[in-house]
C-alpha positions as CSV (number, residue, x, y, z in Angstrom):
1,M,157.8,121.8,31.1
2,S,154.9,119.8,29.7
3,D,151.5,121.3,29.7
4,E,149.4,118.1,30.2
5,P,149.4,116.1,33.4
6,I,149.7,112.4,33.2
7,R,147.5,112.0,36.3
8,K,145.6,114.3,38.7
9,Q,143.5,113.8,41.8
10,T,142.4,115.8,44.7
11,A,144.6,115.0,47.7
12,Q,146.0,116.2,50.9
13,M,149.7,116.9,51.2
14,I,150.8,115.8,54.7
15,R,154.0,117.5,55.9
16,S,153.5,116.3,59.5
17,A,150.7,115.1,61.8
18,L,149.6,118.7,62.3
19,K,150.4,120.2,58.9
20,T,148.1,119.1,56.0
21,S,147.0,121.0,52.9
22,S,144.0,120.1,50.8
23,G,144.3,120.5,47.1
24,T,145.1,118.6,43.9
25,L,148.1,116.4,43.1
26,L,149.3,116.6,39.5
27,L,151.9,114.3,37.9
28,Y,153.6,115.7,34.8
29,P,156.4,114.0,32.8
30,D,159.0,116.1,34.6
31,R,157.5,117.0,38.0
32,L,155.1,116.3,40.7
33,S,153.0,119.2,41.9
34,H,150.5,119.8,44.7
35,V,148.2,122.9,44.4
36,V,146.4,124.0,47.5
37,S,142.7,124.7,47.2
38,A,140.6,126.5,49.9
39,A,137.5,125.4,48.0
40,I,137.9,121.9,49.3
41,G,137.8,123.0,53.0
42,V,134.7,125.1,52.3
43,G,133.1,122.3,50.3
44,A,133.7,119.8,53.1
45,A,131.8,122.1,55.5
46,A,128.9,122.1,53.1
47,G,128.5,118.3,53.2
48,V,128.9,115.6,50.6
49,V,127.5,117.5,47.7
50,G,129.5,120.6,48.5
51,L,132.7,118.5,48.8
52,A,132.0,116.9,45.4
53,V,131.5,120.3,43.8
54,A,134.6,121.7,45.5
55,N,136.8,118.7,44.4
56,K,135.7,119.2,40.7
57,M,136.4,123.0,40.9
58,A,139.8,122.3,42.5
59,K,140.8,119.8,39.8
60,N,139.7,122.2,37.0
61,K,141.7,125.2,38.4
62,A,144.8,123.3,39.5
63,E,146.6,123.3,36.2
64,E,146.2,127.1,35.8
65,K,147.4,127.7,39.4
66,E,150.3,125.2,38.9
67,A,151.5,127.0,35.7
68,A,151.3,130.4,37.5
69,G,153.2,129.1,40.5
70,G,153.5,131.0,43.7
71,K,151.9,130.5,47.1
72,G,150.1,127.2,47.6
73,V,152.0,125.4,44.8
74,T,154.6,122.8,45.8
75,T,156.6,121.5,42.8
76,I,159.1,118.6,43.0
77,P,161.2,118.0,39.9
78,L,161.2,114.2,39.2
79,A,165.0,114.4,39.0
80,E,165.1,115.3,42.7
81,I,163.0,112.3,43.8
82,T,165.2,109.6,45.3
83,E,162.6,107.3,46.7
84,V,158.9,106.4,46.3
85,R,157.3,104.4,49.0
86,K,154.1,103.4,50.7
87,G,153.6,105.8,53.6
88,K,151.5,105.7,56.8
89,Q,149.7,108.4,58.7
90,G,147.4,107.5,61.5
91,L,145.0,104.9,60.3
92,Q,145.9,105.4,56.7
93,R,148.4,102.8,55.6
94,N,148.5,103.2,51.8
95,L,149.6,106.8,51.2
96,L,152.0,107.9,48.4
97,E,155.3,109.1,50.0
98,V,158.2,110.6,48.1
99,V,161.6,111.5,49.4
100,T,163.7,114.1,47.7
101,S,167.5,114.4,47.3
102,D,167.7,116.8,50.3
103,G,165.9,114.2,52.5
104,T,162.5,115.9,52.6
105,A,159.7,113.3,52.8
106,L,156.2,114.3,51.7
107,K,153.1,112.2,51.9
108,F,150.1,112.6,49.7
109,G,146.6,111.4,50.4
110,V,146.3,109.2,47.3
111,K,146.5,105.5,47.1
112,F,150.1,104.4,46.6
113,D,149.1,101.3,44.6
114,Q,147.1,103.4,42.1
115,W,149.8,106.1,41.6
116,K,152.9,103.9,41.7
117,P,152.8,102.7,38.1
118,D,152.4,106.2,36.6
119,L,155.0,107.7,38.9
120,V,157.6,105.0,38.3
121,G,157.0,105.3,34.5
122,A,157.4,109.1,34.7
123,L,160.6,108.7,36.8
124,G,162.0,106.3,34.3
125,S,161.3,108.6,31.4
126,A,162.7,111.6,33.2
127,A,165.9,109.7,34.0
128,A,166.3,108.9,30.3
129,M,166.2,112.6,29.3
């Protein structure tokens, strides 16, 4: 597994209308990972400045937590992603949605149009390996 992410951004992972997890989304050359961060929820309660600080902290610690694995880390090998599409959730119409080979669909609170080029590039490179 590669140590450096291609892209990272704080984002919610949306499993259903009632199940969301705040954290950081990381794209590596061989996997897509979401690392949950409680700091984002606490920061949001503290207002705009608290949220900005919490987002920075979450992004800084996400790589360490992802490498350690365990609770709060969801990792999807790129080889298992069968579809990348624009997802919708409530009023949000530009979410990144991935579907895995077992049919699981996960939505991430990042802009599809911004993540698509990097994700498609990583998928192409992973398929060539």
